[in-house]
C-alpha positions as CSV (number, residue, x, y, z in Angstrom):
1,M,-83.8,94.9,157.9
2,S,-81.9,97.2,160.4
3,K,-84.0,99.9,162.1
4,I,-83.6,103.4,163.1
5,T,-86.3,104.6,165.5
6,F,-87.1,108.4,165.9
7,I,-89.0,109.2,169.1
8,G,-90.6,112.7,168.9
9,A,-90.9,112.4,165.2
10,G,-93.6,115.2,165.3
11,S,-90.7,117.6,165.4
12,T,-91.0,117.7,161.7
13,V,-88.3,120.2,160.9
14,F,-85.8,118.4,163.0
15,A,-86.9,115.1,161.7
16,K,-86.2,116.3,158.2
17,N,-82.7,117.2,159.1
18,I,-81.8,114.0,161.0
19,L,-83.7,111.5,158.8
20,G,-83.1,113.5,155.6
21,D,-79.4,113.1,156.3
22,V,-79.9,109.3,156.8
23,M,-81.6,109.0,153.4
24,Q,-78.7,110.9,151.8
25,T,-76.2,108.4,153.3
26,P,-75.3,105.4,151.1
27,A,-74.3,103.2,154.0
28,L,-77.8,103.6,155.6
29,Q,-79.9,102.7,152.6
30,G,-82.3,99.8,153.2
31,F,-82.9,100.7,156.9
32,E,-86.4,100.9,158.2
33,I,-87.1,104.4,159.6
34,A,-89.6,103.9,162.4
35,L,-91.5,107.0,163.6
36,F,-93.2,107.6,166.9
37,D,-94.9,110.6,168.5
38,I,-97.8,111.0,170.9
39,D,-99.2,113.7,168.6
40,A,-100.9,111.7,165.8
41,E,-101.4,114.6,163.4
42,R,-97.7,115.9,163.6
43,L,-96.7,112.2,163.2
44,R,-98.7,112.0,159.9
45,D,-97.1,115.2,158.9
46,S,-93.6,114.0,159.4
47,E,-94.4,110.6,157.7
48,Q,-95.6,112.4,154.6
49,M,-92.7,114.8,154.6
50,L,-90.3,111.9,154.8
51,L,-92.1,110.0,152.0
52,N,-91.6,113.0,149.7
53,L,-87.9,113.0,150.6
54,K,-87.7,109.4,150.0
55,Q,-88.9,109.9,146.4
56,T,-86.7,112.9,145.6
57,S,-83.6,111.3,147.1
58,E,-84.3,107.9,145.6
59,S,-83.6,106.4,148.9
60,T,-84.2,102.7,149.7
61,C,-85.1,103.4,153.3
62,Q,-88.5,102.2,154.4
63,I,-90.6,104.9,156.2
64,K,-93.2,103.6,158.8
65,A,-95.2,105.5,161.5
66,Y,-96.2,103.6,164.6
67,S,-98.9,104.3,167.1
68,D,-97.4,101.9,169.7
69,R,-94.0,103.1,171.1
70,K,-92.8,99.6,172.1
71,E,-93.5,98.3,168.5
72,A,-91.6,101.3,167.1
73,L,-88.6,100.5,169.2
74,R,-88.7,96.7,168.7
75,G,-85.5,95.5,167.1
76,A,-84.1,99.0,166.6
77,K,-80.3,99.2,166.2
78,Y,-80.3,103.0,166.6
79,I,-82.8,105.3,168.5
80,V,-82.9,109.1,168.1
81,N,-84.7,111.0,170.8
82,A,-86.1,114.5,170.3
83,I,-89.0,114.8,172.6
84,Q,-90.3,117.7,174.7
85,V,-92.5,117.0,177.7
86,G,-95.2,119.5,178.5
87,G,-94.6,121.7,175.4
88,Y,-94.8,125.5,175.4
89,D,-98.4,125.5,176.9
90,P,-98.6,124.9,179.7
91,C,-95.1,123.9,180.9
92,T,-92.7,126.4,179.4
93,I,-95.2,129.2,180.3
94,T,-95.2,127.9,183.9
95,D,-91.4,127.7,184.0
96,F,-91.1,131.3,183.1
97,E,-94.2,133.1,184.7
98,I,-94.1,131.7,188.3
99,P,-90.3,132.5,188.7
100,K,-91.0,136.0,187.4
101,K,-93.5,136.6,190.2
102,Y,-90.5,136.2,192.6
103,G,-88.3,138.6,190.5
104,L,-86.3,135.8,188.9
105,R,-85.9,136.3,185.2
106,Q,-84.7,133.8,182.7
107,T,-83.8,133.6,178.9
108,I,-84.0,130.0,177.8
109,A,-84.6,127.9,181.0
110,D,-84.0,124.5,179.3
111,T,-80.7,123.4,180.9
112,V,-80.1,124.5,184.5
113,G,-81.7,127.3,186.5
114,I,-85.2,126.8,187.9
115,G,-86.7,126.2,184.5
116,G,-84.1,123.6,183.7
117,I,-84.8,121.8,187.0
118,F,-88.5,121.4,186.3
119,R,-87.9,120.5,182.6
120,N,-85.8,117.6,184.0
121,L,-88.3,116.6,186.6
122,R,-91.1,116.2,184.1
123,T,-88.9,114.5,181.4
124,I,-87.0,112.0,183.5
125,P,-89.9,109.7,184.3
126,V,-90.7,109.6,180.5
127,M,-87.2,108.8,179.6
128,L,-87.0,106.0,182.1
129,D,-90.2,104.5,180.6
130,F,-88.3,104.6,177.2
131,A,-85.4,102.8,178.9
132,R,-87.7,100.0,180.3
133,D,-89.1,99.4,176.7
134,I,-85.6,99.5,175.1
135,K,-84.2,96.9,177.6
136,E,-87.1,94.7,176.7
137,V,-87.3,95.0,172.9
138,C,-83.9,96.4,171.7
139,P,-81.4,96.1,174.5
140,D,-78.3,96.6,172.4
141,A,-79.5,99.8,170.7
142,L,-77.5,103.0,170.6
143,F,-79.6,105.8,172.0
144,L,-78.8,109.2,170.5
145,N,-80.3,111.9,172.8
146,Y,-81.0,115.4,171.3
147,T,-83.4,116.4,174.2
148,N,-82.6,119.1,176.7
149,P,-81.6,119.2,179.5
150,M,-78.9,117.2,177.8
151,A,-76.4,116.5,180.6
152,V,-79.0,115.3,183.1
153,L,-81.1,113.2,180.7
154,T,-78.1,111.5,179.1
155,N,-76.7,110.8,182.6
156,V,-80.0,109.3,183.7
157,M,-80.4,107.1,180.6
158,N,-76.9,105.7,181.2
159,T,-76.8,105.4,185.0
160,Y,-80.4,104.5,185.9
161,G,-81.8,103.5,182.5
162,G,-79.2,101.1,181.6
163,V,-79.2,102.3,178.1
164,N,-76.1,103.0,175.9
165,T,-76.6,106.7,175.4
166,V,-74.7,109.5,173.7
167,G,-76.0,113.1,174.0
168,L,-75.6,115.3,170.9
169,C,-75.7,119.1,170.7
170,H,-75.2,121.6,167.9
171,S,-73.0,123.9,169.9
172,V,-69.7,122.1,169.5
173,Q,-69.5,121.9,165.8
174,V,-70.6,125.4,165.3
175,C,-68.5,127.0,168.0
176,V,-65.3,127.7,166.1
177,P,-67.0,128.6,162.7
178,H,-69.3,131.1,164.4
179,L,-66.8,132.7,166.6
180,F,-64.3,133.1,163.7
181,E,-67.0,134.5,161.4
182,H,-68.0,137.1,164.0
183,L,-64.4,138.1,164.5
184,N,-63.5,138.2,160.9
185,L,-61.0,135.4,161.3
186,D,-60.4,132.6,158.7
187,P,-61.2,129.2,160.2
188,T,-59.5,127.3,157.4
189,G,-56.9,124.9,158.8
190,V,-57.6,125.7,162.5
191,K,-56.9,123.0,165.0
192,Y,-59.0,123.2,168.1
193,K,-60.0,121.2,171.2
194,I,-63.3,121.5,173.2
195,A,-64.3,119.9,176.4
196,G,-66.4,120.5,179.5
197,I,-70.1,119.9,180.1
198,N,-73.0,120.5,177.8
199,H,-73.7,124.1,177.0
200,M,-70.7,125.0,179.1
201,A,-67.8,123.3,177.2
202,W,-64.6,125.3,176.6
203,L,-62.6,126.1,173.6
204,L,-59.4,124.9,175.2
205,E,-57.1,125.3,172.3
206,A,-57.2,127.2,169.0
207,S,-54.1,127.2,166.7
208,K,-53.1,127.3,163.1
209,D,-49.6,126.3,161.7
210,G,-48.5,125.9,165.3
211,V,-49.5,129.5,166.3
212,D,-51.8,129.9,169.3
213,L,-54.8,132.0,168.1
214,Y,-56.1,133.0,171.5
215,P,-54.3,136.3,171.8
216,E,-55.8,137.6,168.5
217,I,-59.2,136.2,169.4
218,K,-59.2,138.1,172.8
219,R,-57.8,141.2,171.2
220,R,-60.7,141.3,168.6
221,A,-63.3,140.2,171.2
222,A,-62.3,143.2,173.4
223,E,-62.8,145.5,170.6
224,K,-66.2,144.1,169.8
225,Q,-67.2,144.6,173.5
226,L,-67.1,148.3,172.9
227,E,-70.4,148.2,171.0
228,K,-73.5,146.1,171.4
229,H,-73.6,142.7,169.5
230,H,-75.2,139.3,169.9
231,D,-72.4,137.5,171.9
232,M,-71.5,139.8,174.7
233,V,-71.9,137.4,177.6
234,R,-69.6,134.8,176.1
235,Y,-67.0,137.4,175.3
236,E,-67.1,138.8,178.8
237,L,-66.7,135.3,180.2
238,M,-63.7,134.7,177.9
239,L,-62.1,138.0,178.9
240,K,-62.6,137.3,182.6
241,F,-61.9,133.5,182.8
242,G,-59.6,133.1,179.8
243,Y,-61.6,130.8,177.5
244,Y,-64.5,130.9,175.0
245,I,-67.6,128.8,175.8
246,T,-69.6,126.7,173.4
247,E,-73.2,127.8,174.0
248,S,-74.8,131.1,173.1
249,S,-74.8,134.1,175.2
250,E,-78.5,134.0,175.8
251,H,-78.0,130.6,177.4
252,N,-74.9,131.5,179.4
253,A,-76.4,134.7,180.8
254,E,-78.6,132.4,183.1
255,Y,-75.9,129.7,183.9
256,H,-73.9,132.1,185.9
257,P,-74.7,134.7,188.8
258,Y,-73.1,137.6,187.0
259,F,-75.5,139.0,184.4
260,I,-79.2,138.9,185.2
261,K,-79.5,140.8,188.5
262,R,-82.2,142.8,190.0
263,S,-79.6,144.9,191.9
264,Y,-77.8,145.7,188.7
265,P,-80.6,146.0,186.1
266,E,-78.4,147.9,183.8
267,L,-76.4,144.7,183.1
268,V,-79.2,143.3,181.0
269,D,-78.9,146.2,178.6
270,R,-75.1,146.5,178.8
271,F,-74.7,142.8,177.8
272,N,-77.7,142.8,175.4
273,I,-79.5,140.0,177.2
274,P,-82.7,138.8,175.7
275,L,-85.0,138.0,178.8
276,D,-87.9,135.6,178.0
277,E,-86.2,134.7,174.8
278,Y,-87.4,131.0,174.7
279,P,-91.1,131.8,175.0
280,R,-90.8,134.3,172.1
281,R,-89.1,131.6,170.1
282,C,-91.9,129.1,170.9
283,V,-94.7,131.5,169.9
284,N,-92.8,132.4,166.6
285,Q,-92.3,128.7,165.8
286,I,-95.9,127.8,166.5
287,E,-97.0,130.7,164.2
288,G,-94.3,129.8,161.6
289,W,-95.4,126.2,161.4
290,K,-98.8,127.3,160.1
291,S,-97.2,128.7,157.0
292,M,-94.3,126.2,156.9
293,R,-96.4,123.1,157.1
294,D,-97.7,123.1,153.5
295,S,-94.3,123.6,152.0
296,L,-92.7,120.7,154.1
297,V,-95.6,118.2,154.2
298,N,-97.3,118.6,150.8
299,D,-94.4,119.4,148.5
300,R,-93.9,116.3,146.4
301,S,-90.6,117.7,145.1
302,L,-89.2,118.5,148.6
303,E,-85.3,118.1,148.7
304,H,-82.7,117.9,151.3
305,C,-79.0,118.5,151.6
306,R,-77.1,116.7,154.4
307,S,-76.8,119.0,157.4
308,H,-74.1,119.2,160.1
309,E,-76.0,117.2,162.6
310,Y,-74.0,114.4,163.9
311,A,-76.5,111.6,163.9
312,S,-76.1,110.3,160.3
313,Y,-72.3,110.6,160.6
314,I,-72.3,108.5,163.7
315,L,-74.4,105.7,162.1
316,E,-72.3,105.9,158.9
317,A,-69.1,105.5,160.9
318,I,-70.4,102.6,162.8
319,E,-71.7,100.8,159.7
320,T,-68.7,101.4,157.5
321,N,-65.9,101.5,160.2
322,N,-64.6,104.8,158.7
323,P,-63.8,106.8,161.7
324,F,-65.5,110.1,162.5
325,K,-64.9,112.5,165.5
326,I,-67.7,114.1,167.4
327,G,-68.2,116.1,170.5
328,G,-70.4,113.8,172.6
329,N,-72.0,113.9,176.0
330,V,-70.9,110.8,177.9
331,M,-70.4,109.7,181.6
332,N,-67.1,111.0,183.1
333,T,-65.2,107.7,183.2
334,G,-61.9,109.4,184.3
335,L,-62.1,111.6,181.1
336,I,-62.0,115.1,182.8
337,T,-60.0,114.4,185.9
338,N,-61.1,117.5,188.0
339,L,-64.9,117.1,187.4
340,P,-67.0,114.6,189.4
341,K,-67.1,111.0,188.2
342,E,-70.9,111.1,188.6
343,A,-71.1,113.9,186.0
344,C,-72.0,113.7,182.3
345,V,-69.3,115.6,180.3
346,E,-68.9,116.8,176.8
347,V,-65.7,115.5,175.2
348,P,-64.1,114.6,171.9
349,C,-65.2,111.0,170.9
350,L,-64.1,108.7,168.1
351,V,-66.9,106.8,166.3
352,D,-66.2,103.6,164.3
353,A,-67.5,100.0,164.2
354,N,-66.7,99.7,167.9
355,G,-69.3,102.5,168.7
356,V,-68.6,105.8,170.4
357,T,-65.3,105.9,172.2
358,P,-64.7,109.0,174.4
359,T,-61.1,110.4,174.6
360,Y,-59.2,111.4,177.7
361,V,-58.9,115.2,178.4
362,G,-57.3,115.4,181.8
363,D,-57.6,118.5,184.0
364,L,-59.5,121.4,182.8
365,P,-57.9,124.8,183.8
366,P,-59.1,125.2,187.5
367,Q,-61.3,128.1,187.0
368,L,-63.2,126.4,184.1
369,A,-63.7,123.3,186.2
370,A,-64.9,125.4,189.1
371,L,-67.6,127.1,186.8
372,N,-68.6,123.6,185.5
373,R,-69.0,122.3,189.0
374,T,-71.5,125.0,189.9
375,N,-73.8,123.6,187.2
376,I,-73.0,120.0,187.9
377,N,-74.0,120.4,191.6
378,T,-77.6,121.4,190.4
379,Q,-77.7,118.7,187.8
380,L,-76.7,115.9,190.1
381,L,-79.1,117.0,192.8
382,T,-82.0,117.2,190.2
383,I,-81.2,113.5,189.4
384,E,-81.4,112.7,193.1
385,A,-84.8,114.3,193.4
386,A,-86.1,112.4,190.4
387,I,-84.7,109.0,191.4
388,T,-85.6,109.3,195.1
389,G,-88.9,111.2,194.9
390,K,-87.7,113.5,197.7
391,R,-88.9,117.1,197.5
392,D,-86.0,118.2,199.7
393,H,-83.6,117.4,196.8
394,I,-85.6,119.7,194.5
395,Y,-85.0,122.5,197.1
396,H,-81.2,121.6,197.2
397,A,-80.9,121.7,193.4
398,A,-82.5,125.2,193.2
399,L,-80.6,126.4,196.4
400,L,-77.4,125.5,194.6
401,D,-78.2,126.9,191.2
402,P,-75.9,129.9,190.6
403,H,-78.4,132.3,189.2
404,T,-81.3,131.3,191.4
405,S,-79.3,131.6,194.6
406,A,-77.8,134.8,193.7
407,E,-81.2,136.4,193.3
408,L,-83.5,134.9,195.9
409,S,-83.5,134.1,199.7
410,M,-83.5,130.5,200.8
411,D,-87.2,130.8,201.9
412,D,-88.2,132.3,198.6
413,I,-86.4,129.5,196.7
414,V,-88.2,126.9,198.7
415,S,-91.5,128.6,198.2
416,L,-91.0,129.0,194.5
417,C,-90.2,125.3,194.1
418,D,-93.5,124.5,196.1
419,E,-95.5,126.7,193.8
420,L,-93.9,125.3,190.7
421,I,-94.7,121.7,191.9
422,E,-98.3,122.7,192.5
423,A,-98.6,124.4,189.1
424,H,-97.1,121.6,187.1
425,G,-99.6,119.2,188.7
426,S,-99.9,115.9,186.8
427,W,-96.9,116.8,184.6
428,L,-94.7,115.8,187.6
429,P,-94.7,112.7,189.7
430,S,-95.5,113.2,193.4
431,Y,-92.7,114.2,195.7
432,K,-92.6,113.3,199.4
């Protein structure tokens, strides 16, 4: 029996989407779905929820929860990763509150920025533990990574973990539909191309019947900017740099040095930037789970419709050899020619029985590659810190981060890093 292992299965809502999709897919029937999570209670909740879905979908997949990670992985053909190391309390709280003492404000803090750096530093050792198990008990498995920070973790698993890893993010497949809906444009029949790095990939082309749609997109976006709306940062970036970006405005507000600035506090209001957005979401999700749990876990008639998440479509394409196109995060093996070869990039990929095959993009427009490189610098130095154990590389990563370096002095950045290392305590390895 072939096996799909889900690590972080206590993420019950996400497990419902990914594994509910699997149970809706004819080519994936008969698979064992192996569940693992360090939270035994949430693991039991997800197991029961999936057993309910198995009944209502009449799936022949076998659901099994494991208390031993290595046994959950043993013999797996596919692995889905959706962990979060440190959770909201204490680690997310630490990532936001200590920088705030220095006057450094954030919105999401899960990709780059000071919060993204430390989220990486506590997650990379755990991921490399996974890699050691995988090489021992399922060395040929395909690892589908949904965990942020996407680019760094996918890079580490490929480069240092020796595991065949593709990073998957929601932002690529929803980019054009959401943009066109907001601008009251019809997305039917639109051809588009997206490439860059995760959370900062670019809508390079958008056309319909051979007509370039960008002039009309920009005209409508400029009109929208006259009043407040939810996507003002991305529209501003597009109007200044020429292209729309995949990930949300609240994310991109902290990826660049232009929007969250103590010297220009009016920018936060002008561009409708939700400071401390991620902690609010965490609190709401924790509270929401209390009421949601019963309807998910104890509903014997629970049903599921296949979602837009890539995972089941990737597995289906490999199993059936019916090709499917995704936007995947992969190593830059000459794919985007004006970004570093050491970087993890997000490009169109073809999936079939051969696995996931990235496609060649070539040069990005120079201003877009330049913006990407500002974030890649911090990503690569964060990896250096994690792999070498050198504290200096943590400083380097933070000193080169666009938002952090625009707000703080060099001495303050070093001091902030030291305080965060101390506060995270045992969540981080020791740095020399």
